[in-house]
C-alpha atoms as a printed R data frame, in Angstrom:
    type eleno elety resid chain resno       x      y       z
1   ATOM     1    CA   MET     A     1   0.212 -0.048   0.315
2   ATOM     2    CA   ALA     A     2   1.370  3.363  -0.917
3   ATOM     3    CA   VAL     A     3   0.836  6.784   0.338
4   ATOM     4    CA   TYR     A     4  -0.536  9.396  -2.058
5   ATOM     5    CA   GLU     A     5  -0.562 13.412  -1.601
6   ATOM     6    CA   TYR     A     6  -3.806 15.216  -3.051
7   ATOM     7    CA   LYS     A     7  -5.398 18.230  -3.771
8   ATOM     8    CA   GLY     A     8  -9.014 19.142  -4.299
9   ATOM     9    CA   ILE     A     9 -12.098 20.365  -2.874
10  ATOM    10    CA   ASP     A    10 -14.678 19.217   0.038
11  ATOM    11    CA   SER     A    11 -18.474 19.243  -0.204
12  ATOM    12    CA   ALA     A    12 -18.664 22.746   0.943
13  ATOM    13    CA   GLY     A    13 -16.409 23.553  -2.132
14  ATOM    14    CA   LYS     A    14 -13.351 24.654   0.250
15  ATOM    15    CA   ALA     A    15  -9.672 23.933  -0.885
16  ATOM    16    CA   ILE     A    16  -8.358 20.987   0.919
17  ATOM    17    CA   LYS     A    17  -4.920 18.765   0.675
18  ATOM    18    CA   GLY     A    18  -3.536 16.114   2.461
19  ATOM    19    CA   VAL     A    19  -2.321 12.454   2.501
20  ATOM    20    CA   ILE     A    20  -3.989  9.130   2.263
21  ATOM    21    CA   ASP     A    21  -2.842  5.390   1.878
22  ATOM    22    CA   ALA     A    22  -4.232  3.075  -0.998
23  ATOM    23    CA   ASP     A    23  -3.100  0.503  -3.386
24  ATOM    24    CA   SER     A    24  -3.248  2.589  -6.646
25  ATOM    25    CA   PRO     A    25  -4.167  6.191  -7.515
26  ATOM    26    CA   LYS     A    26  -7.643  5.243  -8.968
27  ATOM    27    CA   SER     A    27  -8.464  3.463  -5.399
28  ATOM    28    CA   ALA     A    28  -7.249  6.769  -3.604
29  ATOM    29    CA   ARG     A    29  -9.497  8.690  -5.852
30  ATOM    30    CA   ALA     A    30 -12.352  6.512  -4.984
31  ATOM    31    CA   LYS     A    31 -11.406  6.382  -1.151
32  ATOM    32    CA   LEU     A    32 -11.752 10.265  -1.402
33  ATOM    33    CA   ARG     A    33 -15.143 10.285  -3.038
34  ATOM    34    CA   ARG     A    34 -16.597  7.924  -0.379
35  ATOM    35    CA   GLN     A    35 -15.485 10.622   2.095
36  ATOM    36    CA   SER     A    36 -17.031 13.558   0.007
37  ATOM    37    CA   MET     A    37 -13.888 14.837  -1.388
38  ATOM    38    CA   PHE     A    38 -13.260 15.420  -4.681
39  ATOM    39    CA   PRO     A    39  -9.369 15.349  -5.877
40  ATOM    40    CA   THR     A    40  -8.162 17.510  -8.544
41  ATOM    41    CA   GLU     A    41  -4.276 16.271  -8.043
42  ATOM    42    CA   ILE     A    42  -3.041 13.021  -6.871
43  ATOM    43    CA   PHE     A    43   0.552 11.646  -6.900
44  ATOM    44    CA   GLU     A    44   2.546  9.003  -4.862
45  ATOM    45    CA   GLN     A    45   4.631 10.394  -2.191
46  ATOM    46    CA   VAL     A    46   7.992  8.930  -1.978
47  ATOM    47    CA   GLN     A    47   9.737  9.349   1.396
48  ATOM    48    CA   GLY     A    48  12.890 11.501   1.443
49  ATOM    49    CA   LYS     A    49  12.189 12.699  -2.013
50  ATOM    50    CA   ALA     A    50  11.398 16.021  -3.467
51  ATOM    51    CA   THR     A    51  10.381 15.732  -7.153
52  ATOM    52    CA   GLN     A    52   7.601 14.770  -9.098
53  ATOM    53    CA   GLY     A    53   7.245 14.258 -12.579
54  ATOM    54    CA   LYS     A    54  10.088 12.843 -15.214
55  ATOM    55    CA   GLY     A    55  12.126 14.585 -17.711
56  ATOM    56    CA   LEU     A    56  11.473 18.130 -18.478
57  ATOM    57    CA   ASN     A    57   8.140 18.083 -16.365
58  ATOM    58    CA   VAL     A    58   9.967 17.328 -13.695
59  ATOM    59    CA   GLN     A    59   8.864 19.547 -10.569
60  ATOM    60    CA   VAL     A    60  11.060 20.164  -7.469
61  ATOM    61    CA   ASP     A    61   9.227 20.948  -4.199
62  ATOM    62    CA   PHE     A    62  11.854 22.819  -2.494
63  ATOM    63    CA   SER     A    63   9.590 22.970   0.761
64  ATOM    64    CA   LYS     A    64  10.164 19.509   1.578
65  ATOM    65    CA   TYR     A    65  13.688 20.080   1.979
66  ATOM    66    CA   PHE     A    66  13.015 22.302   5.054
67  ATOM    67    CA   GLN     A    67  10.307 19.921   6.555
68  ATOM    68    CA   SER     A    68  11.344 18.616   9.722
69  ATOM    69    CA   VAL     A    69   9.702 17.020  13.008
70  ATOM    70    CA   SER     A    70  10.388 19.022  15.851
71  ATOM    71    CA   ALA     A    71  10.503 17.457  19.698
72  ATOM    72    CA   GLN     A    72   7.387 19.721  20.098
73  ATOM    73    CA   ASP     A    73   5.647 17.856  17.655
74  ATOM    74    CA   ILE     A    74   6.752 14.644  18.855
75  ATOM    75    CA   ALA     A    75   5.532 15.651  22.460
76  ATOM    76    CA   THR     A    76   1.963 16.649  20.880
77  ATOM    77    CA   MET     A    77   1.609 13.466  18.694
78  ATOM    78    CA   THR     A    78   2.280 11.183  22.252
79  ATOM    79    CA   SER     A    79  -0.167 13.384  24.254
80  ATOM    80    CA   GLN     A    80  -2.831 12.916  21.390
81  ATOM    81    CA   LEU     A    81  -1.773  9.035  21.196
82  ATOM    82    CA   SER     A    82  -1.821  8.850  25.068
83  ATOM    83    CA   THR     A    83  -5.369  9.973  25.159
84  ATOM    84    CA   LEU     A    84  -6.611  7.833  22.509
85  ATOM    85    CA   VAL     A    85  -5.096  4.865  23.551
86  ATOM    86    CA   GLY     A    86  -6.579  5.514  27.129
87  ATOM    87    CA   ALA     A    87  -9.894  5.842  25.827
88  ATOM    88    CA   GLY     A    88  -9.572  2.193  24.676
89  ATOM    89    CA   ILE     A    89  -9.639  2.765  20.888
90  ATOM    90    CA   PRO     A    90  -7.578  0.149  19.060
91  ATOM    91    CA   MET     A    91  -4.089  0.894  17.957
92  ATOM    92    CA   VAL     A    92  -4.975  1.430  14.028
93  ATOM    93    CA   GLU     A    93  -8.024  3.311  14.611
94  ATOM    94    CA   ALA     A    94  -6.096  5.773  17.112
95  ATOM    95    CA   LEU     A    95  -3.288  6.003  14.601
96  ATOM    96    CA   SER     A    96  -5.770  6.791  11.847
97  ATOM    97    CA   ALA     A    97  -7.264  9.479  14.082
98  ATOM    98    CA   LEU     A    98  -4.036 11.000  14.559
99  ATOM    99    CA   ILE     A    99  -3.384 11.234  11.012
100 ATOM   100    CA   GLU     A   100  -5.977 13.413  10.301
101 ATOM   101    CA   GLN     A   101  -5.145 15.534  13.311
102 ATOM   102    CA   ILE     A   102  -1.624 15.885  12.497
103 ATOM   103    CA   ASP     A   103  -0.712 18.905  10.423
104 ATOM   104    CA   ASN     A   104   3.295 18.580  10.112
105 ATOM   105    CA   PRO     A   105   3.813 17.453   6.804
106 ATOM   106    CA   ALA     A   106   6.849 15.510   7.461
107 ATOM   107    CA   LEU     A   107   5.453 13.479  10.568
108 ATOM   108    CA   LYS     A   108   2.040 12.774   8.839
109 ATOM   109    CA   PRO     A   109   3.442 10.169   6.136
110 ATOM   110    CA   VAL     A   110   5.592  8.554   8.785
111 ATOM   111    CA   LEU     A   111   2.541  7.917  10.870
112 ATOM   112    CA   VAL     A   112   0.385  6.720   7.745
113 ATOM   113    CA   LYS     A   113   3.289  4.111   7.315
114 ATOM   114    CA   ILE     A   114   3.647  3.197  11.056
115 ATOM   115    CA   ARG     A   115  -0.071  2.410  10.805
116 ATOM   116    CA   GLU     A   116   0.111  0.059   7.483
117 ATOM   117    CA   ASP     A   117   2.745 -2.043   9.663
118 ATOM   118    CA   VAL     A   118   0.541 -1.824  12.654
119 ATOM   119    CA   ASN     A   119  -2.228 -3.037  10.614
120 ATOM   120    CA   GLN     A   120  -0.018 -5.783   9.468
121 ATOM   121    CA   GLY     A   121   0.537 -7.320  12.794
122 ATOM   122    CA   ASP     A   122   3.876 -5.315  13.891
123 ATOM   123    CA   ALA     A   123   4.074 -3.971  17.224
124 ATOM   124    CA   LEU     A   124   4.048 -0.130  17.521
125 ATOM   125    CA   ALA     A   125   7.798  0.026  18.756
126 ATOM   126    CA   VAL     A   126   8.809 -2.255  15.859
127 ATOM   127    CA   ALA     A   127   6.914 -0.079  13.316
128 ATOM   128    CA   MET     A   128   8.534  3.203  15.185
129 ATOM   129    CA   LYS     A   129  11.644  1.763  14.934
130 ATOM   130    CA   LYS     A   130  11.952  1.641  11.221
131 ATOM   131    CA   HIS     A   131  12.002  5.603  11.271
132 ATOM   132    CA   PRO     A   132  15.092  6.043  13.488
133 ATOM   133    CA   LYS     A   133  15.187  9.973  12.333
134 ATOM   134    CA   VAL     A   134  12.078 10.738  13.852
135 ATOM   135    CA   PHE     A   135  11.746  8.232  16.900
136 ATOM   136    CA   ASN     A   136  14.773  7.974  19.027
137 ATOM   137    CA   HIS     A   137  16.279  4.907  20.891
138 ATOM   138    CA   LEU     A   138  15.000  6.409  23.957
139 ATOM   139    CA   PHE     A   139  11.458  6.783  22.480
140 ATOM   140    CA   ILE     A   140  11.275  2.911  21.024
141 ATOM   141    CA   SER     A   141  12.556  1.714  24.169
142 ATOM   142    CA   MET     A   142   9.878  2.957  26.531
143 ATOM   143    CA   ILE     A   143   7.182  2.214  23.866
144 ATOM   144    CA   GLY     A   144   8.369 -1.558  23.937
145 ATOM   145    CA   ALA     A   145   8.321 -1.610  27.560
146 ATOM   146    CA   GLY     A   146   5.037 -0.259  27.674
147 ATOM   147    CA   GLU     A   147   3.706 -2.728  25.211
148 ATOM   148    CA   ALA     A   148   5.260 -5.548  27.325
149 ATOM   149    CA   SER     A   149   3.675 -4.347  30.342
150 ATOM   150    CA   GLY     A   150   0.232 -3.717  29.135
151 ATOM   151    CA   ALA     A   151   0.875 -0.100  30.633
152 ATOM   152    CA   LEU     A   152   1.076  1.728  27.003
153 ATOM   153    CA   GLU     A   153  -0.930  4.566  27.998
154 ATOM   154    CA   THR     A   154   0.933  5.162  31.411
155 ATOM   155    CA   VAL     A   155   4.460  5.314  29.253
156 ATOM   156    CA   LEU     A   156   2.938  7.759  26.667
157 ATOM   157    CA   ARG     A   157   2.078 10.286  29.382
158 ATOM   158    CA   ARG     A   158   5.539  9.999  30.959
159 ATOM   159    CA   LEU     A   159   6.825 10.219  27.386
160 ATOM   160    CA   THR     A   160   4.962 13.471  26.951
161 ATOM   161    CA   ASP     A   161   5.971 14.966  30.223
162 ATOM   162    CA   TYR     A   162   9.574 14.004  29.708
163 ATOM   163    CA   THR     A   163   9.677 15.486  26.001
164 ATOM   164    CA   GLU     A   164   7.750 18.608  26.941
165 ATOM   165    CA   ALA     A   165  10.095 19.027  29.977
166 ATOM   166    CA   SER     A   166  12.744 18.945  27.634
167 ATOM   167    CA   VAL     A   167  11.304 21.407  25.130
168 ATOM   168    CA   ARG     A   168  10.651 23.787  27.799
169 ATOM   169    CA   LEU     A   169  13.908 23.680  29.182
170 ATOM   170    CA   ARG     A   170  15.507 24.148  25.702
171 ATOM   171    CA   ASP     A   171  13.276 26.976  24.827
172 ATOM   172    CA   LYS     A   172  13.775 28.877  28.156
173 ATOM   173    CA   LEU     A   173  17.668 28.793  27.361
174 ATOM   174    CA   ARG     A   174  17.184 29.932  23.860
175 ATOM   175    CA   SER     A   175  14.822 32.963  24.825
176 ATOM   176    CA   ALA     A   176  17.567 33.769  27.451
177 ATOM   177    CA   MET     A   177  20.179 33.736  25.320
178 ATOM   178    CA   MET     A   178  18.408 35.226  21.926
179 ATOM   179    CA   TYR     A   179  18.623 39.200  23.378
180 ATOM   180    CA   PRO     A   180  22.255 39.014  24.127
181 ATOM   181    CA   VAL     A   181  23.159 37.264  21.007
182 ATOM   182    CA   LEU     A   182  21.191 39.875  18.815
183 ATOM   183    CA   MET     A   183  22.476 42.418  20.645
184 ATOM   184    CA   GLY     A   184  26.192 41.402  19.834
185 ATOM   185    CA   ILE     A   185  25.391 41.027  16.199
186 ATOM   186    CA   VAL     A   186  23.898 44.156  15.929
187 ATOM   187    CA   SER     A   187  26.982 45.736  17.928
188 ATOM   188    CA   ALA     A   188  29.174 44.074  15.722
189 ATOM   189    CA   LEU     A   189  27.747 45.261  12.529
190 ATOM   190    CA   ILE     A   190  27.621 49.056  13.937
191 ATOM   191    CA   VAL     A   191  31.433 48.762  14.678
192 ATOM   192    CA   ILE     A   192  32.115 47.355  11.276
193 ATOM   193    CA   GLY     A   193  30.068 50.121   9.849
194 ATOM   194    CA   LEU     A   194  32.395 52.646  11.383
195 ATOM   195    CA   PHE     A   195  35.468 51.133  10.966
196 ATOM   196    CA   VAL     A   196  34.524 50.598   7.064
197 ATOM   197    CA   GLY     A   197  32.314 53.528   6.079
198 ATOM   198    CA   VAL     A   198  32.834 56.327   8.604
199 ATOM   199    CA   ILE     A   199  36.824 56.363   9.561
200 ATOM   200    CA   PRO     A   200  37.899 56.037   6.001
201 ATOM   201    CA   LYS     A   201  35.848 59.471   5.088
202 ATOM   202    CA   ILE     A   202  37.247 61.201   8.283
203 ATOM   203    CA   ARG     A   203  40.831 60.059   7.094
204 ATOM   204    CA   ARG     A   204  40.663 62.213   3.877
205 ATOM   205    CA   ILE     A   205  40.844 65.423   6.446
206 ATOM   206    CA   PHE     A   206  43.703 63.966   8.820
207 ATOM   207    CA   GLU     A   207  45.815 63.346   5.770
208 ATOM   208    CA   SER     A   208  45.817 67.272   4.845
209 ATOM   209    CA   PHE     A   209  46.914 67.946   8.434
210 ATOM   210    CA   ASP     A   210  50.541 68.152   8.309
211 ATOM   211    CA   ALA     A   211  51.320 66.742  11.982
212 ATOM   212    CA   ALA     A   212  51.894 63.515  13.910
213 ATOM   213    CA   LEU     A   213  48.547 61.925  14.555
214 ATOM   214    CA   PRO     A   214  47.690 60.960  18.423
215 ATOM   215    CA   LEU     A   215  48.378 57.384  19.206
216 ATOM   216    CA   PRO     A   216  44.458 56.600  19.337
217 ATOM   217    CA   THR     A   217  43.905 57.967  15.958
218 ATOM   218    CA   ARG     A   218  46.821 55.856  14.549
219 ATOM   219    CA   ILE     A   219  45.399 52.767  16.094
220 ATOM   220    CA   VAL     A   220  41.865 53.169  14.751
221 ATOM   221    CA   LEU     A   221  42.959 53.989  11.248
222 ATOM   222    CA   GLY     A   222  45.101 50.956  11.397
223 ATOM   223    CA   ILE     A   223  42.209 48.985  12.232
224 ATOM   224    CA   SER     A   224  40.277 50.584   9.168
225 ATOM   225    CA   ASP     A   225  42.894 50.145   6.967
226 ATOM   226    CA   GLY     A   226  43.414 46.201   8.012
227 ATOM   227    CA   LEU     A   227  39.742 45.686   7.489
228 ATOM   228    CA   GLN     A   228  39.521 47.031   4.045
229 ATOM   229    CA   ALA     A   229  42.962 45.334   2.834
230 ATOM   230    CA   TYR     A   230  42.308 41.767   4.365
231 ATOM   231    CA   TRP     A   231  38.859 41.276   4.709
232 ATOM   232    CA   LEU     A   232  38.565 38.720   1.752
233 ATOM   233    CA   PRO     A   233  41.792 36.810   3.501
234 ATOM   234    CA   PHE     A   234  40.399 37.167   6.865
235 ATOM   235    CA   LEU     A   235  36.872 35.464   5.817
236 ATOM   236    CA   ILE     A   236  38.887 32.844   3.850
237 ATOM   237    CA   LEU     A   237  41.077 31.945   7.061
238 ATOM   238    CA   ALA     A   238  37.834 31.845   9.104
239 ATOM   239    CA   GLY     A   239  36.036 29.554   6.984
240 ATOM   240    CA   PHE     A   240  39.010 27.223   6.658
241 ATOM   241    CA   SER     A   241  39.481 27.405  10.561
242 ATOM   242    CA   VAL     A   242  35.918 26.489  10.960
243 ATOM   243    CA   TYR     A   243  36.023 23.690   8.566
244 ATOM   244    CA   GLY     A   244  39.037 22.354  10.088
245 ATOM   245    CA   VAL     A   245  37.625 22.577  14.053
246 ATOM   246    CA   ARG     A   246  34.806 20.663  12.595
247 ATOM   247    CA   ARG     A   247  36.455 17.889  11.121
248 ATOM   248    CA   TYR     A   248  38.414 17.683  14.052
249 ATOM   249    CA   VAL     A   249  35.481 17.463  16.358
250 ATOM   250    CA   ALA     A   250  33.876 14.646  14.077
251 ATOM   251    CA   THR     A   251  36.843 12.316  15.128
252 ATOM   252    CA   PRO     A   252  36.447 10.511  18.131
253 ATOM   253    CA   LYS     A   253  39.677 12.181  19.636
254 ATOM   254    CA   GLY     A   254  38.316 15.466  18.796
255 ATOM   255    CA   ARG     A   255  34.895 14.940  20.090
256 ATOM   256    CA   ARG     A   256  36.215 13.906  23.460
257 ATOM   257    CA   ALA     A   257  38.313 17.050  23.651
258 ATOM   258    CA   TRP     A   258  35.671 19.180  22.596
259 ATOM   259    CA   HIS     A   259  33.267 17.769  25.220
260 ATOM   260    CA   SER     A   260  36.214 18.033  27.841
261 ATOM   261    CA   LEU     A   261  36.205 21.574  27.037
262 ATOM   262    CA   GLN     A   262  32.408 22.012  27.343
263 ATOM   263    CA   LEU     A   263  32.620 21.066  30.953
264 ATOM   264    CA   ARG     A   264  35.661 23.122  31.593
265 ATOM   265    CA   ILE     A   265  35.099 26.385  30.159
266 ATOM   266    CA   PRO     A   266  34.384 29.426  32.826
267 ATOM   267    CA   ILE     A   267  30.759 29.715  33.665
268 ATOM   268    CA   PHE     A   268  29.668 28.030  30.472
269 ATOM   269    CA   GLY     A   269  31.019 24.764  31.648
270 ATOM   270    CA   ASN     A   270  29.197 24.695  34.927
271 ATOM   271    CA   ILE     A   271  25.891 25.160  32.863
272 ATOM   272    CA   ASN     A   272  26.774 22.248  30.543
273 ATOM   273    CA   ARG     A   273  27.507 19.908  33.217
274 ATOM   274    CA   MET     A   274  24.296 20.692  34.875
275 ATOM   275    CA   VAL     A   275  22.336 20.214  31.922
276 ATOM   276    CA   ALA     A   276  24.078 16.932  30.869
277 ATOM   277    CA   VAL     A   277  23.357 15.968  34.886
278 ATOM   278    CA   SER     A   278  19.919 16.904  34.616
279 ATOM   279    CA   ARG     A   279  19.174 15.011  31.222
280 ATOM   280    CA   PHE     A   280  20.777 11.904  32.889
281 ATOM   281    CA   CYS     A   281  18.645 11.825  35.783
282 ATOM   282    CA   ARG     A   282  15.692 12.583  33.896
283 ATOM   283    CA   THR     A   283  15.763  9.955  31.016
284 ATOM   284    CA   LEU     A   284  16.964  7.421  33.762
285 ATOM   285    CA   SER     A   285  13.818  8.415  35.793
286 ATOM   286    CA   THR     A   286  11.550  8.078  33.129
287 ATOM   287    CA   LEU     A   287  13.048  4.854  31.849
288 ATOM   288    CA   LEU     A   288  12.700  2.941  34.948
289 ATOM   289    CA   ASP     A   289   9.630  4.532  35.955
290 ATOM   290    CA   SER     A   290   8.253  2.956  32.441
291 ATOM   291    CA   GLY     A   291   9.484 -0.346  33.329
292 ATOM   292    CA   VAL     A   292  12.762 -0.240  31.379
293 ATOM   293    CA   PRO     A   293  15.368 -2.786  32.848
294 ATOM   294    CA   ILE     A   294  17.975 -0.734  34.496
295 ATOM   295    CA   LEU     A   295  20.989 -2.099  32.548
296 ATOM   296    CA   THR     A   296  19.177 -1.217  29.070
297 ATOM   297    CA   ALA     A   297  18.135  2.062  30.604
298 ATOM   298    CA   VAL     A   298  21.980  3.179  31.374
299 ATOM   299    CA   ASN     A   299  22.619  1.928  27.885
300 ATOM   300    CA   ILE     A   300  20.199  4.421  26.470
301 ATOM   301    CA   VAL     A   301  20.941  7.106  28.899
302 ATOM   302    CA   LYS     A   302  24.728  7.071  28.084
303 ATOM   303    CA   ALA     A   303  23.790  8.142  24.437
304 ATOM   304    CA   VAL     A   304  21.199 10.920  25.582
305 ATOM   305    CA   VAL     A   305  23.582 12.638  27.925
306 ATOM   306    CA   ASP     A   306  25.429 13.949  24.602
307 ATOM   307    CA   ASN     A   307  28.836 14.327  26.044
308 ATOM   308    CA   ASP     A   308  31.629 11.927  26.012
309 ATOM   309    CA   ILE     A   309  32.918 12.561  29.431
310 ATOM   310    CA   ILE     A   310  29.779 12.000  31.282
311 ATOM   311    CA   ALA     A   311  28.955  9.150  28.999
312 ATOM   312    CA   GLU     A   312  32.150  7.395  30.042
313 ATOM   313    CA   ALA     A   313  31.077  7.843  33.561
314 ATOM   314    CA   VAL     A   314  28.033  6.243  32.691
315 ATOM   315    CA   GLU     A   315  29.315  2.983  31.151
316 ATOM   316    CA   SER     A   316  31.376  2.778  34.288
317 ATOM   317    CA   ALA     A   317  28.305  2.463  36.157
318 ATOM   318    CA   GLY     A   318  26.781 -0.073  33.890
319 ATOM   319    CA   LYS     A   319  29.584 -2.364  34.534
320 ATOM   320    CA   ASN     A   320  29.136 -2.031  38.179
321 ATOM   321    CA   ILE     A   321  25.774 -2.684  38.107
322 ATOM   322    CA   ARG     A   322  26.196 -5.772  35.836
323 ATOM   323    CA   GLU     A   323  28.253 -6.972  38.546
324 ATOM   324    CA   GLY     A   324  25.503 -6.521  41.093
325 ATOM   325    CA   GLN     A   325  27.189 -3.380  42.566
326 ATOM   326    CA   SER     A   326  25.928  0.077  43.201
327 ATOM   327    CA   ILE     A   327  25.486  3.048  40.559
328 ATOM   328    CA   ALA     A   328  26.547  6.065  42.587
329 ATOM   329    CA   VAL     A   329  30.291  4.527  43.334
330 ATOM   330    CA   PRO     A   330  31.642  5.049  39.709
331 ATOM   331    CA   LEU     A   331  29.544  8.037  39.234
332 ATOM   332    CA   LYS     A   332  31.307  9.444  42.221
333 ATOM   333    CA   GLU     A   333  34.981  8.293  41.461
334 ATOM   334    CA   SER     A   334  34.249  9.670  37.849
335 ATOM   335    CA   GLY     A   335  34.579 13.317  39.287
336 ATOM   336    CA   GLN     A   336  32.003 14.671  36.668
337 ATOM   337    CA   PHE     A   337  28.661 14.301  39.101
338 ATOM   338    CA   PRO     A   338  28.327 17.137  41.568
339 ATOM   339    CA   PRO     A   339  28.204 15.473  45.448
340 ATOM   340    CA   LEU     A   340  24.685 15.958  45.772
341 ATOM   341    CA   VAL     A   341  23.667 13.945  42.695
342 ATOM   342    CA   THR     A   342  25.573 10.878  43.738
343 ATOM   343    CA   HIS     A   343  24.563 11.262  47.618
344 ATOM   344    CA   MET     A   344  20.870 11.520  46.448
345 ATOM   345    CA   ILE     A   345  21.334  8.393  44.174
346 ATOM   346    CA   ALA     A   346  22.752  6.585  46.582
347 ATOM   347    CA   ILE     A   347  20.073  7.191  49.096
348 ATOM   348    CA   GLY     A   348  17.468  6.475  46.365
349 ATOM   349    CA   GLU     A   349  19.442  2.964  46.012
350 ATOM   350    CA   LYS     A   350  18.991  1.923  49.760
351 ATOM   351    CA   THR     A   351  15.369  3.243  49.886
352 ATOM   352    CA   GLY     A   352  14.476  1.706  46.924
353 ATOM   353    CA   GLU     A   353  13.101  4.982  45.562
354 ATOM   354    CA   LEU     A   354  15.543  5.689  42.887
355 ATOM   355    CA   GLU     A   355  13.268  6.844  40.366
356 ATOM   356    CA   PRO     A   356  11.558  9.707  42.321
357 ATOM   357    CA   MET     A   357  15.125 10.852  43.465
358 ATOM   358    CA   LEU     A   358  16.267 10.836  40.172
359 ATOM   359    CA   GLY     A   359  13.443 13.512  39.254
360 ATOM   360    CA   LYS     A   360  13.799 15.579  42.319
361 ATOM   361    CA   VAL     A   361  17.284 16.120  41.135
362 ATOM   362    CA   ALA     A   362  16.267 16.745  37.617
363 ATOM   363    CA   ASP     A   363  13.711 19.445  38.592
364 ATOM   364    CA   ALA     A   364  16.421 20.945  40.885
365 ATOM   365    CA   TYR     A   365  19.073 21.315  38.386
366 ATOM   366    CA   ASP     A   366  16.409 22.446  35.793
367 ATOM   367    CA   THR     A   367  15.902 25.255  38.197
368 ATOM   368    CA   GLN     A   368  19.351 25.946  38.751
369 ATOM   369    CA   VAL     A   369  20.103 26.119  35.095
370 ATOM   370    CA   GLU     A   370  17.255 28.822  34.347
371 ATOM   371    CA   ASN     A   371  18.391 30.834  37.276
372 ATOM   372    CA   MET     A   372  22.220 30.578  36.043
373 ATOM   373    CA   VAL     A   373  21.221 31.593  32.667
374 ATOM   374    CA   GLY     A   374  18.714 34.336  33.810
375 ATOM   375    CA   ALA     A   375  21.695 35.558  36.005
376 ATOM   376    CA   MET     A   376  24.260 35.459  33.413
377 ATOM   377    CA   THR     A   377  22.065 37.209  30.569
378 ATOM   378    CA   SER     A   378  21.435 40.379  33.296
379 ATOM   379    CA   LEU     A   379  25.291 40.637  33.342
380 ATOM   380    CA   LEU     A   380  25.961 40.238  29.501
381 ATOM   381    CA   GLU     A   381  23.629 43.153  28.894
382 ATOM   382    CA   PRO     A   382  25.558 45.654  30.817
383 ATOM   383    CA   LEU     A   383  28.959 44.270  29.885
384 ATOM   384    CA   MET     A   384  27.866 44.429  26.208
385 ATOM   385    CA   ILE     A   385  26.765 47.789  26.674
386 ATOM   386    CA   LEU     A   386  29.884 48.801  28.200
387 ATOM   387    CA   THR     A   387  32.103 47.113  25.585
388 ATOM   388    CA   MET     A   388  30.237 49.223  22.639
389 ATOM   389    CA   GLY     A   389  30.400 52.544  24.878
390 ATOM   390    CA   GLY     A   390  34.429 51.838  24.995
391 ATOM   391    CA   ILE     A   391  34.703 51.176  21.144
392 ATOM   392    CA   VAL     A   392  32.662 54.225  20.458
393 ATOM   393    CA   THR     A   393  34.518 56.187  23.105
394 ATOM   394    CA   MET     A   394  37.761 55.256  21.394
395 ATOM   395    CA   VAL     A   395  36.420 56.223  17.898
396 ATOM   396    CA   ALA     A   396  35.274 59.396  19.250
397 ATOM   397    CA   LEU     A   397  38.561 60.462  20.888
398 ATOM   398    CA   SER     A   398  40.497 59.243  17.422
399 ATOM   399    CA   ILE     A   399  38.642 61.774  15.821
400 ATOM   400    CA   LEU     A   400  38.393 64.630  18.330
401 ATOM   401    CA   LEU     A   401  41.986 64.596  19.294
402 ATOM   402    CA   PRO     A   402  43.160 65.767  15.869
403 ATOM   403    CA   MET     A   403  40.775 68.365  15.409
404 ATOM   404    CA   MET     A   404  41.672 69.761  18.775
405 ATOM   405    CA   GLN     A   405  45.254 70.005  17.755
406 ATOM   406    CA   MET     A   406  44.304 71.584  14.377
407 ATOM   407    CA   SER     A   407  42.001 73.998  16.461
408 ATOM   408    CA   SER     A   408  45.169 75.092  18.801
409 ATOM   409    CA   MET     A   409  47.325 75.289  15.445
410 ATOM   410    CA   ALA     A   410  44.891 77.592  14.010
411 ATOM   411    CA   ARG     A   411  44.539 79.991  17.066
């Protein structure tokens, strides 16, 4: 059964478009007509392709290159699926209802294919595993555990909470950093405009001034000359530098060095560490709460933390668990986890309440990250204003000092 995209009009005369699964274009048209829809265009959708037609009649849909499935899309889909499953609706019918509600054109054909596989007898986790770009290992493992334990609705709710919490933290970090980044870009453009557009025009006045120019003026003129004369080599050098760093970071050795730097850099290193620890605690708590075995959960978390240094500590903890020992000891010995975290994990293991303890740690660290980012951005704003004021003051002095000399000589 293939997936077809269609455009047409409904019984009220309104323009419509969407996707439908059918055995052939003729079958798809018949299906649409039974739903009181009259297709004007219908063509098979090939996942990952953005072209239609052949030869000179080929049509390229550039919008497909910019379509993606975000974490918020997954959270919304999971929440809706949880509601449908909780209402006792069979999985195939629940997926059909979900497909009609989804607006994302990149997610809809994926769900159509999943519904087809489930209809043919596959488990939901097995069907989702065929789409690793949309559903990660964490998502698939939890769905599989929910199906095996008969608690799929509960697992879907936990997945929704986990995904929405991750999206909230990411959005808060982005919004907190948006203003400083935007201000930095505007400030840089203003400075470049001064040195490239304004200073060269004033230079002509100074060239007629037959006297030694003050030091600030000579510095500003030198910077202006350098920007005008060497901007192209500078851009080329910057481009090659970025390319070289990216290639190095793509290697295992470079990736490890980059992740180590992320944890050691002043201020930001502490934030990166807290984000990684929070992700570790929340993910492990969610997996254990959903019935995933602890060894499997630790292996999944190792990939989720997205930092090789932290992942090595988690891997060491997995070896301890395999030998029947505590998870807190290797985390403490690694030196990558704060004492508070390892202490609370140890208490959770002793009391048999590891999952809620991990959740509390994740909540506490999410709050700390938000507070630190808020404090940092509040300090960055005046710091950037002072920096910008210093640059403008230097440029103003470089212009005013020679003019004051010219004025005194004229008198």
